[in-house]
C-alpha positions in Angstrom: 0.0 0.0 0.0 1.3 3.4 -1.0 2.3 5.3 2.2 -0.1 8.2 2.5 -2.8 9.6 4.8 -6.0 8.0 3.6 -9.3 9.8 3.7 -12.7 8.5 2.6 -16.0 6.8 3.4 -18.0 3.6 3.2 -19.5 3.1 -0.2 -22.2 0.6 -1.2 -22.2 0.1 -5.0 -24.7 -2.8 -4.6 -27.3 -0.1 -3.7 -26.9 1.9 -6.9 -27.0 1.5 -10.6 -23.5 1.0 -12.0 -24.0 4.2 -14.1 -23.8 6.2 -10.9 -20.2 5.2 -10.3 -18.7 7.9 -12.6 -20.6 10.7 -10.9 -19.5 9.4 -7.5 -15.9 9.3 -8.6 -16.2 13.0 -9.5 -17.6 13.6 -6.0 -14.6 11.8 -4.5 -12.3 14.1 -6.3 -14.4 17.1 -5.1 -13.9 16.1 -1.4 -10.4 14.7 -1.5 -11.6 11.2 -0.9 -8.8 8.7 -1.8 -10.2 5.5 -0.2 -13.5 3.8 -0.1 -14.6 0.8 2.0 -17.0 -1.6 0.2 -18.6 -5.0 0.3 -19.4 -5.5 4.0 -23.1 -6.1 3.6 -23.2 -7.4 0.0 -23.1 -11.2 0.4 -26.5 -11.5 -1.2 -25.3 -9.9 -4.4 -22.0 -11.8 -4.3 -23.7 -15.2 -3.9 -27.3 -14.9 -5.1 -27.7 -18.6 -5.2 -25.9 -21.3 -3.2 -22.5 -22.0 -4.7 -23.0 -19.5 -7.6 -20.9 -16.4 -7.2 -21.2 -13.0 -8.9 -18.2 -10.7 -8.5 -18.3 -9.0 -11.9 -20.1 -5.9 -10.6 -17.6 -5.6 -7.7 -14.6 -6.0 -9.9 -15.8 -3.4 -12.3 -16.3 -1.0 -9.4 -12.8 -1.6 -8.0 -11.3 -1.3 -11.4 -12.9 2.1 -11.9 -11.9 3.3 -8.5 -8.3 2.2 -9.0 -8.1 3.9 -12.4 -9.2 7.1 -10.6 -6.5 6.8 -7.9 -8.9 5.7 -5.2 -8.0 2.7 -3.0 -10.4 0.1 -1.7 -10.7 -1.5 1.7 -12.6 -4.7 0.8 -14.8 -6.2 3.4 -15.9 -9.8 4.0 -19.7 -9.8 4.1 -20.1 -12.3 6.9 -22.1 -10.0 9.1 -25.0 -10.3 6.7 -25.5 -13.7 5.2 -28.3 -13.6 2.5 -31.9 -14.4 3.5 -32.0 -17.6 1.5 -29.0 -18.9 3.5 -30.3 -18.0 6.9 -33.7 -19.5 6.1 -32.2 -22.7 4.8 -29.7 -23.2 7.7 -31.5 -22.1 10.8 -28.6 -23.0 13.1 -26.6 -20.0 11.6 -29.0 -17.6 13.3 -28.2 -16.4 16.9 -30.6 -17.2 19.7 -31.4 -14.6 22.3 -31.6 -15.2 26.1 -35.3 -16.0 25.9 -34.6 -18.8 23.4 -35.9 -17.0 20.4 -34.0 -17.3 17.1 -33.1 -14.0 15.5 -35.4 -12.9 12.8 -33.9 -12.2 9.3 -34.5 -8.5 9.5 -31.3 -6.5 9.9 -27.6 -7.6 10.5 -25.4 -9.4 13.0 -27.6 -12.5 12.9 -24.8 -15.1 12.9 -24.1 -17.5 15.7 -20.3 -17.6 16.0 -20.2 -21.2 17.1 -22.3 -22.7 14.3 -20.2 -25.1 12.1 -22.4 -24.3 9.1 -21.8 -20.5 9.6 -18.1 -21.1 9.8 -18.3 -23.3 6.7 -20.2 -20.7 4.7 -17.9 -17.9 5.9 -14.8 -19.8 4.7 -16.4 -20.4 1.2 -17.3 -16.7 0.5 -14.0 -15.4 2.0 -11.9 -17.8 -0.1 -13.8 -16.9 -3.3 -13.2 -13.2 -2.6 -9.5 -13.8 -1.8 -9.0 -15.8 -5.0 -10.5 -12.9 -7.0 -9.1 -9.9 -5.3 -6.1 -10.7 -3.2 -3.7 -9.2 -5.7 -5.9 -6.5 -7.3 -3.7 -3.4 -7.2 -6.7 -1.3 -6.2 -7.3 -3.2 -2.9 -5.3 -1.5 -0.1 -6.6 -3.5 2.8 -9.3 -5.9 4.1 -11.9 -5.6 6.8 -13.3 -8.8 8.3 -17.0 -8.8 9.2 -18.5 -5.6 10.7 -18.4 -4.3 14.3 -17.9 -7.8 15.7 -19.1 -8.1 19.3 -21.0 -10.4 21.7 -24.4 -8.8 20.8 -27.3 -9.0 23.3 -25.2 -10.9 25.9 -24.2 -13.5 23.2 -25.9 -16.4 21.6 -27.9 -18.9 23.7 -28.4 -21.6 21.1 -27.8 -25.3 22.0 -24.5 -25.2 20.1 -23.2 -22.3 22.1 -24.4 -23.7 25.4 -22.7 -27.0 24.7 -19.5 -25.3 23.6 -19.6 -23.1 26.8 -19.8 -26.2 29.0 -16.9 -27.7 27.2 -15.0 -24.5 27.7 -15.6 -24.7 31.4 -14.6 -28.3 31.5 -11.3 -27.6 29.7 -10.6 -24.7 32.1 -11.6 -26.1 35.5 -11.2 -29.8 34.8 -13.6 -30.9 37.5 -17.0 -29.5 38.5 -15.7 -29.5 42.1 -13.0 -27.1 41.2 -15.5 -24.8 39.5 -17.8 -24.9 42.6 -14.8 -24.0 44.8 -13.5 -21.1 42.7 -17.0 -19.7 42.1 -18.1 -20.1 45.8 -21.1 -22.2 44.9 -21.6 -23.4 48.5 -23.4 -20.1 49.0 -27.2 -20.7 48.9 -26.4 -24.5 48.3 -25.9 -23.9 44.6 -23.2 -26.5 43.9 -23.3 -28.0 40.4 -23.3 -31.8 40.2 -21.9 -31.7 36.6 -20.9 -29.3 33.9 -24.2 -30.2 32.2 -26.0 -28.4 35.0 -24.4 -25.0 34.2 -26.8 -22.7 32.5 -25.8 -19.4 30.8 -26.8 -16.1 32.6 -30.0 -15.1 30.9 -31.1 -11.5 30.9 -33.0 -10.5 34.1 -32.2 -13.7 35.9 -29.3 -14.9 38.1 -26.4 -12.5 38.1 -23.5 -14.5 39.6 -20.3 -12.5 38.7 -18.2 -15.6 38.0 -20.8 -17.0 35.7 -21.2 -13.7 33.9 -17.5 -13.2 33.4 -16.9 -16.7 32.1 -19.9 -16.4 29.7 -18.5 -13.2 28.2 -15.0 -14.6 28.1 -16.3 -17.7 26.3 -18.1 -15.6 23.6 -15.1 -13.4 23.2 -13.0 -16.5 22.6 -15.5 -17.7 19.9 -15.3 -14.3 18.2 -11.5 -14.4 18.1 -11.6 -17.8 16.5 -14.3 -16.6 14.1 -12.1 -13.7 13.0 -8.9 -15.8 12.8 -10.5 -18.3 10.5 -11.1 -15.6 8.0 -7.8 -14.0 8.5 -6.0 -17.3 7.9 -7.7 -17.6 4.5 -7.0 -14.1 3.5 -3.3 -14.3 4.5 -3.0 -17.7 2.7 -3.9 -16.0 -0.5 -1.5 -13.1 0.1 -4.0 -10.4 1.2 -2.4 -7.4 2.9 -3.5 -5.1 5.7 -6.1 -7.4 7.1 -8.2 -6.1 10.1 -11.6 -6.0 11.7 -13.5 -2.8 12.6 -14.5 -2.6 16.3 -15.7 -0.2 18.9 -13.2 0.5 21.7 -15.2 -0.8 24.6 -12.4 -3.4 25.1 -14.9 -5.9 26.4 -13.8 -7.9 23.4 -10.1 -7.6 23.9 -8.4 -5.6 21.2 -5.2 -7.4 21.9 -6.6 -10.8 21.5 -8.6 -10.1 18.4 -5.8 -8.3 16.6 -3.0 -10.7 17.5 -3.1 -12.4 14.1 -4.3 -9.3 12.2 -2.2 -6.6 10.4 -3.9 -3.4 11.3 -6.1 -2.1 14.1 -9.5 -0.8 12.8 -11.9 1.4 14.8 -15.4 2.7 14.5 -16.9 5.5 16.6 -20.0 7.7 16.6 -19.3 10.2 19.3 -21.5 13.4 19.1 -19.9 16.8 18.7 -19.6 17.6 22.4 -17.5 14.4 23.0 -14.9 15.2 20.4 -12.1 15.6 23.0 -13.0 12.3 24.6 -12.2 10.3 21.4 -8.6 11.0 22.2 -9.0 8.2 24.8 -9.6 5.7 22.1 -6.7 6.9 20.0 -4.2 6.7 22.9 -5.3 3.1 23.2 -5.6 2.0 19.5 -2.1 3.0 18.4 -0.6 0.8 21.2 -2.4 -2.4 20.4 0.1 -3.2 17.6 2.5 -0.3 18.1 1.7 1.1 14.7 -0.7 3.5 12.9 -4.3 2.5 13.2 -7.3 3.0 10.9 -10.6 4.8 11.7 -13.0 2.8 9.5 -16.2 4.6 10.6 -17.2 7.9 12.1 -20.2 10.0 11.5 -19.7 12.8 9.1 -22.7 14.9 10.1 -25.3 13.1 12.2 -26.1 9.5 13.1 -29.5 8.0 12.4 -31.8 5.1 11.7 -35.4 6.0 10.6 -34.7 9.4 12.2 -31.6 11.6 12.6 -29.8 11.4 15.9 -26.7 12.5 17.9 -27.3 16.2 17.5 -26.0 19.1 15.4 -22.3 19.4 14.6 -21.2 23.0 14.8 -19.2 24.5 11.9 -15.6 23.2 12.2 -16.4 20.1 14.3 -16.2 17.7 11.4 -12.9 19.3 10.3 -11.5 18.8 13.8 -12.9 15.2 13.9 -11.2 14.5 10.6 -7.8 15.8 11.9 -7.8 14.5 15.5 -7.2 10.7 14.8 -4.5 11.5 12.3 -2.8 13.9 14.8 -2.8 11.0 17.3 -1.5 8.2 15.2 -4.0 7.1 12.5 -3.1 6.8 8.9 -6.7 6.4 7.7 -10.0 8.2 8.5 -13.2 6.9 6.8 -16.7 8.3 7.3 -20.0 6.5 7.4 -21.1 7.0 4.8 -20.2 8.4 1.3 -23.8 8.8 0.0 -27.0 8.6 2.0 -29.0 5.5 1.3 -32.3 6.0 -0.6 -34.2 3.5 1.6 -33.8 0.9 4.3 -32.9 0.8 8.0 -30.6 3.8 8.1 -32.6 6.1 5.8 -31.9 9.2 7.9 -28.2 8.7 8.5 -25.9 11.6 7.5 -23.3 11.3 4.8 -20.7 13.2 2.8 -23.4 13.5 0.0 -27.1 13.4 0.1 -29.1 10.6 -1.6 -29.4 12.9 -4.6 -25.6 13.4 -4.7 -25.5 16.9 -3.3 -22.7 18.0 -0.9 -23.3 19.1 2.6 -21.4 21.8 4.5 -19.4 19.1 6.3 -18.2 17.8 2.9 -16.2 21.0 2.5 -14.7 20.5 5.9 -13.5 17.0 5.0 -12.1 18.3 1.7 -10.2 21.0 3.6 -8.6 18.5 5.9 -7.7 16.3 2.9 -5.9 19.1 1.3 -4.0 19.8 4.5 -3.0 16.1 4.9 -1.3 16.3 1.5 0.4 19.6 2.5 1.7 18.0 5.8 2.3 14.5 4.4 6.1 14.5 5.1 5.6 15.6 8.7 2.7 13.1 9.3 4.3 10.1 7.7 7.8 10.6 9.1 7.0 11.3 12.7 5.3 9.3 15.5 4.1 9.5 19.0 6.5 8.4 21.8 5.1 8.3 25.4 6.8 8.0 28.7 3.5 7.6 30.6 1.1 4.7 30.2 -2.3 4.0 31.8 -3.7 0.5 32.0 -7.1 -0.1 30.3 -7.9 -3.7 30.9 -10.2 -6.0 29.0 -10.5 -8.2 32.1 -11.4 -5.2 34.2 -14.1 -4.3 31.7 -15.8 -7.7 32.1 -15.2 -7.9 35.9 -16.7 -4.5 36.6 -19.7 -5.2 34.3 -20.5 -8.3 36.4 -19.5 -6.8 39.8 -19.1 -3.0 39.7 -18.8 -2.9 43.6 -19.4 0.8 43.5 -23.0 1.7 42.7 -23.3 3.2 39.2 -19.6 2.6 38.5 -18.5 2.8 34.9 -15.0 1.6 34.4 -14.2 3.2 31.0 -15.8 6.5 31.8 -13.9 6.7 35.1 -10.6 6.0 33.4 -11.4 8.6 30.8 -12.7 11.4 33.1 -10.7 10.7 36.2 -7.3 9.8 34.7 -6.9 10.2 30.9 -8.4 13.7 30.9 -5.7 14.8 33.4 -3.1 14.5 30.6 -4.6 16.5 27.7 -1.2 18.1 27.1 1.0 15.1 27.5 1.9 12.1 25.3 0.3 9.1 27.0 -0.5 5.6 26.0 -3.4 3.4 27.1 -2.3 -0.2 27.3 -3.8 -3.5 28.2 -2.0 -5.9 30.5 -0.2 -8.0 27.8 1.6 -4.9 26.6 5.3 -4.5 27.1 6.4 -2.0 29.8 9.6 -1.1 27.9 10.3 2.6 27.4 7.8 3.8 29.9 8.9 5.7 32.9 5.5 6.0 34.7 2.7 3.5 34.6 -0.7 4.3 36.1 -3.0 1.4 37.0 -6.4 2.6 38.4 -9.2 0.1 38.9 -7.1 -2.7 37.5 -9.3 -5.3 39.1 -7.0 -8.2 38.3 -3.2 -7.7 38.3 -2.4 -11.4 38.3 -2.7 -12.0 34.6 -0.4 -12.1 31.6 2.6 -12.2 34.0 1.9 -8.6 34.8 2.5 -8.9 38.6 6.0 -10.2 38.1 6.7 -7.8 35.2 5.6 -4.8 37.1 7.8 -5.6 40.1 10.8 -6.1 37.8 10.1 -2.9 35.9 9.7 -0.9 39.1 13.0 -2.2 40.5 14.7 -1.2 37.2 13.6 2.5 37.8 9.9 2.8 37.0 7.3 4.7 38.9 4.1 2.6 39.3 1.0 4.6 40.4 -1.5 1.9 41.3 -5.1 2.0 42.6 -7.6 2.6 43.7 -9.4 -0.7 43.7 -6.6 -2.5 41.8 -5.4 -6.0 42.5 -8.7 -6.8 44.3 -10.2 -9.7 42.3 -9.2 -13.1 40.9 -9.7 -13.9 37.2 -12.9 -15.7 38.4 -14.4 -12.3 39.7 -13.9 -13.4 43.3 -12.2 -11.5 46.1 -9.0 -12.6 47.8 -9.4 -14.2 51.3 -5.9 -13.7 52.7 -5.9 -9.9 52.2 -7.8 -7.1 50.3 -5.1 -7.3 47.6 -3.2 -10.3 46.1 0.2 -8.7 46.8 0.1 -4.9 46.9 0.1 -4.6 50.7 3.4 -6.6 50.9 4.9 -4.7 48.0 4.0 -1.2 49.2 4.4 -1.9 52.9 0.9 -1.1 54.3 -1.9 -2.8 56.2 -5.3 -2.0 54.9 -7.2 -1.0 58.0 -10.6 0.0 56.5 -12.3 0.1 53.1 -15.4 2.1 52.1 -16.7 1.5 48.5 -19.2 4.3 49.0 -18.9 7.8 47.7 -19.5 10.5 50.2 -18.7 14.1 51.1 -17.3 13.4 54.6 -13.7 12.3 54.0 -10.9 14.8 53.5 -7.1 14.4 53.3 -4.0 16.5 53.3 -0.6 15.9 51.8 2.8 15.9 53.6 3.0 19.7 53.2 -0.4 20.1 54.8 -2.2 21.1 51.6 -5.6 19.5 50.6 -5.3 16.2 48.8 -8.4 15.4 46.9 -10.2 12.0 47.6 -13.3 10.7 45.9 -15.4 7.7 44.8 -13.9 5.1 47.1 -11.7 5.0 50.2 -9.0 2.6 51.5 -7.3 3.6 54.7 -3.8 2.3 55.5 -1.5 1.7 58.4 2.1 2.1 57.4 4.3 -1.1 57.6 7.4 0.2 55.7 5.8 2.7 53.4 5.8 6.5 53.6 2.5 8.5 53.6 1.9 10.9 50.8 -1.4 12.0 52.2 -3.5 11.3 55.4 -7.2 11.4 56.0 -8.2 14.3 58.3 -11.9 13.8 58.8 -14.3 11.0 59.7 -13.4 7.7 61.2 -10.4 7.4 58.9 -8.7 10.5 60.5 -4.9 9.9 60.9 -4.8 6.9 58.5 -2.9 7.0 55.2 -4.8 7.8 52.0 -1.9 7.4 49.6 1.4 5.6 50.3 4.8 5.4 48.6 7.6 3.0 48.9 10.9 2.7 47.0 11.7 -0.6 45.4 15.2 -1.0 43.8 15.7 2.0 41.5 12.0 2.8 41.3 9.0 3.3 43.5 5.3 2.3 43.9 2.6 4.7 44.8 -0.6 3.1 46.1 -3.8 5.3 45.9 -6.6 4.6 48.3 -8.9 7.0 46.5 -9.3 8.9 43.3 -7.1 12.1 43.4 -7.6 15.3 41.5 -6.1 15.8 38.0 -3.6 18.3 39.4 -2.4 15.8 42.1 -2.2 13.0 39.6 0.0 15.0 37.2 2.2 16.0 40.1 2.6 12.3 41.2 4.1 11.4 37.7 6.8 14.0 38.0 6.5 14.7 34.3 5.9 18.0 32.4 3.5 18.5 29.6 4.7 18.6 26.0 3.4 22.2 26.0 1.3 24.4 28.2 -2.1 25.0 26.7 -5.7 25.9 27.7 -7.8 22.9 28.7 -9.9 22.9 25.6 -6.8 22.4 23.4 -5.5 18.8 22.9 -1.7 18.7 22.2 0.4 15.8 21.0 4.2 15.8 20.4 5.4 14.0 17.3 9.0 13.0 16.8 11.2 11.0 14.4 12.6 12.3 11.1 10.3 15.2 11.6 9.7 16.8 15.0 7.0 19.1 16.4 3.5 19.5 17.9 0.0 19.1 16.7 -2.7 21.1 18.6 -6.5 20.7 18.1 -9.1 22.9 19.7 -11.8 20.4 20.7 -14.6 22.4 22.5 -15.6 25.2 20.0 -14.0 27.9 22.2 -11.1 30.3 22.1 -7.9 28.8 23.4 -4.1 29.0 23.4 -0.9 27.1 23.4 2.5 28.3 24.8 5.5 27.2 22.6 8.9 26.7 24.2 11.0 27.4 21.1 10.5 28.3 17.5 7.9 26.6 15.3 6.3 27.0 11.9 2.7 26.1 11.3 2.7 23.9 8.2 -1.0 24.8 7.5 -0.4 28.5 7.3 3.3 28.9 6.8 3.5 31.4 9.7 6.3 31.2 12.3 5.4 31.1 16.1 7.3 31.5 19.3 5.7 31.8 22.8 1.9 32.0 23.2 -0.2 31.3 20.2 -4.0 31.8 20.1 -6.2 28.9 19.0 -9.6 29.6 17.3 -12.6 27.3 17.8 -11.9 23.9 16.2 -8.6 25.2 14.8 -5.8 22.7 14.0 -2.1 23.8 14.1 0.6 21.5 12.8 3.7 23.0 14.3 7.0 21.9 13.0 10.0 22.6 15.2 12.5 24.9 13.6 
């Protein structure tokens, strides 16, 4: 694939007469679109009858796009098997928790366990690979669409049987499962694995059962994706990925292990523009390489009606730039041209159903022109971070099943309580399998299970080699079975840090206060652990309530590094101070800043909240978008982007 920043949209040629293609090509040129994503829902047109394949229409489309200089991300259509197939092979359709098979009415019908579904997937994917693996116009592949354990998964007999086999392989004996899940409570011991029923909606909510059910379905999905990836790779297909949302319930690391490129879909409304940075900090780390945004809304979301609100002028422009600033090499909108009918009749697009441009189309075109102007800087620089924050797939599943804090939302807490503190820093969000090399500070809040992927041992070794580990609150408190430890509140943190946990309160209140060693207020919120010191030093002590005099945050040196244990959620200011690191630039809160380094060096600043802002530059820079030189304080207009190359 030619190295360039790719900009484009999802395109559905199966929805249109072929005569429309030439006019759409002209629209691509008008908006700077150099890449289209096609094929994801077109299985019915690719295989109108069983075993009879029709790819001529698709090849003609790809040929035309390639001749016009437009690359294609080609999608496997396994999200939407044709109606004739789903009617003929009922086992392919997912069953909901009430035992009702999915109606053939929309998409995401397939059961990921069904052998017939797997068989049919393999056939269509192989036929596509034979035809298009080496087509010069195909720059990458997308497997399926927004793959995820929908509606708590599939409850068909095949999945239930496979789930029981999964438990049998993992626990070996039902007695061991009973012990690790604590089934003596309420006299609920299973007599055999055949007694285990999946957690149906509105019924029993045992955390261990819920976590294992989700874990099982995620494993099935990874296998489902890998089967297609193996076929595509066998035929020489390049840049294979699967587009996902960044909830991390389905582990990005597991799904992408055998894939080539991380793909991401998001539909954040305009006020949440700054929050998408959370996802970008995470995505670029999964494979330590540039990622692709495969879907984002260009104007408004929608189904039979428009949704997600109005985008102010400039928001789409900033939304086009932000992922590229933070490590993406592709940004594709959903969709190119609004559908004339069907389930998403009211969804926004680059062009209306009649082919007319919107205001946002001009904003996308503007960003596309600027990508070309800044190509050398964007393609020859990257993002290097000294600070990492753990974002754990295991914690996602654990806190879904057992949040412990009423109303607790793990992802939102990481975003608002921790990631948002570092808007002017280079940070990475990493899951527990990720290497710790090159980081100087690692922050692990609400990391429910530390004892996985060898992380416990790796963290200790990394700290002793000189790292600073800021851990907690509510980290290292659960086993992989969503059970608490019985010997102590943590598996090992008390011993490592040198504290004894005297009290714990998982209840937010406005009673507790704390002060640091200098006597200044030390913010505490959400949850509260109180420590007695057994070798650690106190960074802050509670001053009010029954915890008065006990430690709220402790520090202990270990080798060349140190561990800081947080008993509560601190303020952004305190958190930044604990890292000992400086921002890449001082700026107003509404401006996101990232430092890029490599063959090219500089900063990219994006105003994300439709307000006036500023950035203070320590040195001389030239803005590649305007050609103007800057030093010192620079004003930022609403939704302005500045690409500042260091002189």
